[in-house]
Structure formats: structure tokens, C-alpha cells
C-alpha positions as a Markdown table, in Angstrom:
| # | Residue | x | y | z |
|---|---|---|---|---|
| 1 | Met | 213.3 | 45.3 | -10.7 |
| 2 | Phe | 213.1 | 49.1 | -9.9 |
| 3 | Val | 215.8 | 49.9 | -7.3 |
| 4 | Val | 215.5 | 53.0 | -5.3 |
| 5 | Asn | 218.0 | 52.1 | -2.6 |
| 6 | Ser | 219.0 | 48.9 | -0.8 |
| 7 | His | 215.8 | 48.8 | 1.2 |
| 8 | Ile | 213.2 | 49.8 | -1.4 |
| 9 | Gln | 213.0 | 47.6 | -4.5 |
| 10 | Ile | 209.9 | 47.4 | -6.5 |
| 11 | Pro | 209.1 | 44.6 | -9.0 |
| 12 | Glu | 208.3 | 46.0 | -12.5 |
| 13 | Ser | 205.3 | 43.7 | -12.5 |
| 14 | Glu | 203.6 | 46.2 | -10.0 |
| 15 | Phe | 203.8 | 49.0 | -12.6 |
| 16 | Glu | 201.1 | 49.5 | -15.1 |
| 17 | Trp | 202.0 | 51.7 | -18.1 |
| 18 | Ser | 199.7 | 53.5 | -20.6 |
| 19 | Phe | 200.6 | 55.9 | -23.3 |
| 20 | Val | 198.6 | 58.7 | -24.7 |
| 21 | Arg | 199.1 | 61.7 | -26.9 |
| 22 | Ser | 200.8 | 64.6 | -25.3 |
| 23 | Ser | 199.3 | 68.0 | -25.1 |
| 24 | Gly | 201.1 | 71.3 | -26.1 |
| 25 | Pro | 203.2 | 72.2 | -29.0 |
| 26 | Gly | 204.7 | 69.7 | -31.4 |
| 27 | Gly | 203.1 | 70.1 | -34.8 |
| 28 | Gln | 201.9 | 67.1 | -36.6 |
| 29 | Asn | 204.0 | 64.9 | -34.4 |
| 30 | Val | 201.8 | 65.6 | -31.4 |
| 31 | Asn | 198.7 | 64.4 | -33.2 |
| 32 | Lys | 200.2 | 61.1 | -34.4 |
| 33 | Val | 202.4 | 59.8 | -31.6 |
| 34 | Ser | 201.4 | 58.6 | -28.1 |
| 35 | Ser | 204.5 | 59.7 | -26.3 |
| 36 | Lys | 203.1 | 60.7 | -23.0 |
| 37 | Ala | 203.9 | 58.0 | -20.4 |
| 38 | Val | 201.4 | 57.4 | -17.5 |
| 39 | Leu | 202.6 | 55.1 | -14.7 |
| 40 | Arg | 200.1 | 53.6 | -12.3 |
| 41 | Trp | 201.4 | 51.9 | -9.2 |
| 42 | Lys | 199.3 | 50.3 | -6.5 |
| 43 | Ala | 201.3 | 51.9 | -3.6 |
| 44 | Leu | 198.9 | 50.6 | -0.8 |
| 45 | Ala | 199.0 | 47.0 | -2.0 |
| 46 | Ser | 202.8 | 47.0 | -2.8 |
| 47 | Thr | 205.0 | 44.6 | -0.8 |
| 48 | Ala | 208.0 | 46.8 | -1.5 |
| 49 | Leu | 207.3 | 49.4 | 1.1 |
| 50 | Ala | 208.1 | 48.4 | 4.8 |
| 51 | Gly | 205.8 | 49.7 | 7.6 |
| 52 | Gly | 207.6 | 52.9 | 8.5 |
| 53 | Val | 208.3 | 53.8 | 4.9 |
| 54 | Arg | 204.6 | 53.2 | 3.9 |
| 55 | Glu | 203.4 | 55.5 | 6.8 |
| 56 | Arg | 205.8 | 58.3 | 5.7 |
| 57 | Phe | 204.7 | 57.8 | 2.0 |
| 58 | Leu | 201.0 | 58.0 | 2.9 |
| 59 | Ala | 201.6 | 61.1 | 5.2 |
| 60 | Arg | 203.5 | 62.9 | 2.4 |
| 61 | Tyr | 201.8 | 61.7 | -0.8 |
| 62 | Gly | 198.4 | 60.4 | 0.4 |
| 63 | Arg | 196.6 | 63.2 | -1.4 |
| 64 | Arg | 198.0 | 62.0 | -4.7 |
| 65 | Leu | 196.6 | 58.5 | -4.4 |
| 66 | Thr | 193.3 | 57.5 | -6.1 |
| 67 | Ala | 190.5 | 55.9 | -4.2 |
| 68 | Glu | 191.9 | 52.5 | -5.0 |
| 69 | Gly | 195.3 | 53.4 | -3.6 |
| 70 | Glu | 197.0 | 53.9 | -6.8 |
| 71 | Leu | 199.7 | 56.5 | -7.4 |
| 72 | Ile | 199.6 | 58.1 | -10.9 |
| 73 | Val | 202.8 | 59.6 | -12.3 |
| 74 | Ser | 202.9 | 61.0 | -15.8 |
| 75 | Ser | 205.6 | 62.5 | -18.0 |
| 76 | Gln | 205.2 | 64.4 | -21.3 |
| 77 | Arg | 208.5 | 66.4 | -21.1 |
| 78 | Tyr | 210.1 | 64.7 | -24.1 |
| 79 | Arg | 209.0 | 63.9 | -27.6 |
| 80 | Asp | 209.8 | 60.2 | -27.4 |
| 81 | Gln | 208.2 | 57.5 | -25.3 |
| 82 | Arg | 211.3 | 55.9 | -23.8 |
| 83 | Arg | 212.6 | 59.2 | -22.3 |
| 84 | Asn | 209.2 | 59.9 | -20.9 |
| 85 | Ile | 209.2 | 56.4 | -19.2 |
| 86 | Asp | 212.6 | 57.2 | -17.8 |
| 87 | Asp | 211.4 | 60.6 | -16.6 |
| 88 | Ala | 208.3 | 59.1 | -14.9 |
| 89 | Leu | 210.5 | 56.6 | -13.1 |
| 90 | Ala | 212.9 | 59.3 | -12.1 |
| 91 | Lys | 209.9 | 61.2 | -10.5 |
| 92 | Leu | 208.9 | 58.1 | -8.6 |
| 93 | Arg | 212.4 | 57.5 | -7.5 |
| 94 | Ala | 212.7 | 61.1 | -6.2 |
| 95 | Met | 209.4 | 60.7 | -4.3 |
| 96 | Leu | 210.6 | 57.5 | -2.7 |
| 97 | Glu | 214.0 | 58.8 | -1.9 |
| 98 | Ala | 212.5 | 61.8 | -0.1 |
| 99 | Ile | 210.7 | 59.5 | 2.4 |
| 100 | Ala | 213.2 | 56.6 | 2.5 |
| 101 | Gln | 215.0 | 57.9 | 5.7 |
| 102 | Pro | 213.0 | 58.8 | 8.8 |
| 103 | Pro | 213.3 | 62.5 | 9.6 |
| 104 | Lys | 215.8 | 63.4 | 12.4 |
| 105 | Arg | 214.2 | 64.0 | 15.7 |
| 106 | Arg | 214.5 | 67.6 | 17.0 |
| 107 | Arg | 216.5 | 68.0 | 20.2 |
| 108 | Lys | 215.2 | 70.6 | 22.5 |
| 109 | Thr | 217.9 | 73.2 | 23.3 |
| 110 | Lys | 218.1 | 76.2 | 25.6 |
| 111 | Pro | 219.7 | 79.5 | 24.8 |
| 112 | Thr | 223.1 | 80.1 | 26.4 |
| 113 | Arg | 223.5 | 82.3 | 29.4 |
| 114 | Ala | 225.5 | 84.8 | 27.3 |
| 115 | Ala | 222.7 | 84.9 | 24.7 |
| 116 | Val | 220.0 | 85.5 | 27.4 |
| 117 | Ala | 222.2 | 88.3 | 28.9 |
| 118 | Glu | 222.7 | 89.9 | 25.5 |
| 119 | Arg | 219.0 | 89.9 | 24.8 |
| 120 | Ile | 218.1 | 91.4 | 28.1 |
| 121 | Gln | 220.9 | 94.0 | 27.7 |
| 122 | Ser | 219.6 | 95.0 | 24.3 |
| 123 | Lys | 216.0 | 95.3 | 25.6 |
| 124 | Gln | 217.2 | 97.5 | 28.4 |
| 125 | Ala | 219.2 | 99.7 | 26.0 |
| 126 | Arg | 216.1 | 100.1 | 23.8 |
| 127 | Ser | 214.0 | 100.9 | 26.9 |
| 128 | Arg | 216.4 | 103.7 | 28.0 |
| 129 | Ile | 216.3 | 105.2 | 24.6 |
| 130 | Lys | 212.5 | 105.3 | 24.6 |
| 131 | Gln | 212.5 | 106.7 | 28.2 |
| 132 | Met | 214.7 | 109.6 | 27.1 |
| 133 | Arg | 212.1 | 110.4 | 24.4 |
| 134 | Arg | 209.3 | 110.8 | 26.8 |
| 135 | Phe | 207.9 | 114.2 | 27.5 |
| 136 | Lys | 208.8 | 115.4 | 30.9 |
| 137 | Glu | 206.6 | 117.9 | 32.7 |
| 138 | Glu | 208.2 | 121.0 | 34.0 |
| 139 | Glu | 208.1 | 121.5 | 37.8 |
């Protein structure tokens, strides 16, 4: 069981792993070892996400889903497979933690009377300065 928090727990049977050779530097090792971990998770079909969490997930990460509704997370940061698996799971955990709590609703506020007065006073002061710069015709 992959535990994100007390509300989000994903059975490991929903994950599909594949391993391929990593790109980038690594010498002969990179040509021989399939250390890159690719995690496929059917996010739309998953029973682990509740209604509100699923909606937030789709709103934020919907672009990353395939046409079948799968999320693909890959990791090739490390040279061994186990650490890349852990890294891919950490990436998934970070994504799910980001949407686990609903965002706080914004409360509308008004500026204080003192703030309004200060703003108007500064505008009037600027106006006076500009008025004094104006060219005055001689009478």
C-alpha cells in the first residue's frame, strides 16, 4: 500500500512499472543496465482518490494524463533501479500532497480608513508638486 496521507492510500497493484536504459552520461554502465524507472498509474480509474481530490488532481495535472487516463512518472536520477523507483514514488507523493487539501477560500477585505486617507493624501501631495512645475503665464 502506497500511503500519501490518512485519506489517500493507493494499492500497489494499481501501479505498473517498466524499466528502460537511462539516457545521458554513465559510460558502459548506461548501455547495459535498465535503471530508469517508469511508473504508470491509471489515475482516472483509481479508487484511491475521493471526488474532491480527483477533481483537484485533474485540474492541476490533467495535461499530464494520457488519452487512457494514465499518469506516467519516470525517474533516471540515480544509477540503480531501486533508488529510481523510490524517486518516482516520491514525485507521485509530492503531486498528491499538493492537491490533498482544498485551497483556502479568499476572504474579501476592504482597505482601512487610515489606508484610504493616506493614499488620497499622497496623491494630493504629488498633484501639488506637479502643479508647481506648470508654466504660469505672465500677466
